[in-house]
N, C-alpha and C positions, 0 to 999 in steps of 0.2 A: 964287813959289808952286810947290810941289812937286805935279806931276800924276801921279807914279808911284803905283800902289797900294801899300799897306803890304805889305812882304815878311815872310813868316813863316819862321822857321827850319824846315828839313826835318829831322825826326829821322833820325839815322843808324842803320841796322839793322846788326847783325853780318853778316859775310860769309855765314855758313851760312844765315841767314834769307833772303838775297837769291838764293841759288842754287836753281835749279829741282830738283825731285825727280829722282833718277837710278835709282830702284829698278826700274822696268820694264826698263831696259837691262841692269842687272846681273842681274836675274832671268833674262833670256834667256841671258846668258852662263853663269851658274851652272847653269842647266838643261841647257845643252849639255855642260858638264863632267860633270854627273850622268849624262847619257846615255852619254858616253864611258866613265865608270867602270862603268856598268851593262853595257855591252858586254863589257868586260874581265872583270867578275865572272861574267857568264853563261857566257862561254867557259871560264873556269877551272872553274866548277862543273860544266859539261857534260863537260869533259875528265876531271874527277875522278870522274865517274859519279854525282854527287850530284843533278843535275837533268837530266832528259831533255826537251829541247826538240824538238818534232817539226819535220820539214822541211815548209815550206808550199808550196814549188815544187821538185819533184823534180830538175830539171836543176841547180839551184843547191845542192842538198843541205841539210844542217843549218844552214848559215849563214843561210838565208832565215828560219828560225824564230827563231834567236838575235838577228838584227838587228831583226826585227819586234818582238820583246819589248823590246829596248833602245829602239826608237823610241817604243813605248807608254809606257815609263818616262820618257823624255825629255819627251814631251808632257804627261804628268801632272805632272811636276816643274815644267815651265814654267807650267802653269795655276795651280798652287798658289802658286808664288813670285810670279808676276805679280800675282795678286789680293792677296797679302799685302804686297807691296813697292811697288806702283805709285805711291803717294803719299809714299814715304819717301825719305830721303837715305841712301845706303849708303856706308860707308867703302871706297873703292876698293882700298886696300892689303890689307885683310883679305879682301875678296872675290877679288881677283886671286890671292892666296896660296892660298886654298882651291881656286880653279879650277885653278891649276897643279898642285897635289897630286892632285886628282881625275883630271885628264887624264893625268898621268904614271902613276898607278896603272892607269888604263884601258888605256893603251898597253902597259904591262908585262903586263897580263892577256891580251892578244892575242898575245904574243910566244911562239912555240912552245917555245923552250928552257925557259921557265918551267913548261910543262906536264910536262916530263920529271922535274921535281923533285917532283911530287906523288906 
């Protein structure tokens, strides 16, 4: 006599369906890259005379206003991306490539020899 309960086959889910969402993590990383890009863009626009960002703390000079604006952009991007992506699965290759490009452009924007080309 068989005393074991009947075993039912467990349906196999595709790998993507088993993996948890990673959107919140990628949202944070992409938002930081957007903040880095914003810093470079604000510096370039300020040095070109297209945007005048006031100094918020006199001993630090204009950098205090530029970085504060970049932080506000970073926080805004983070909030928007987090609420849009928190339950999604994001492709890491595409997100990482976009992050690398944005950070590279942000760093180039803060590089003083670039300002002389304007």
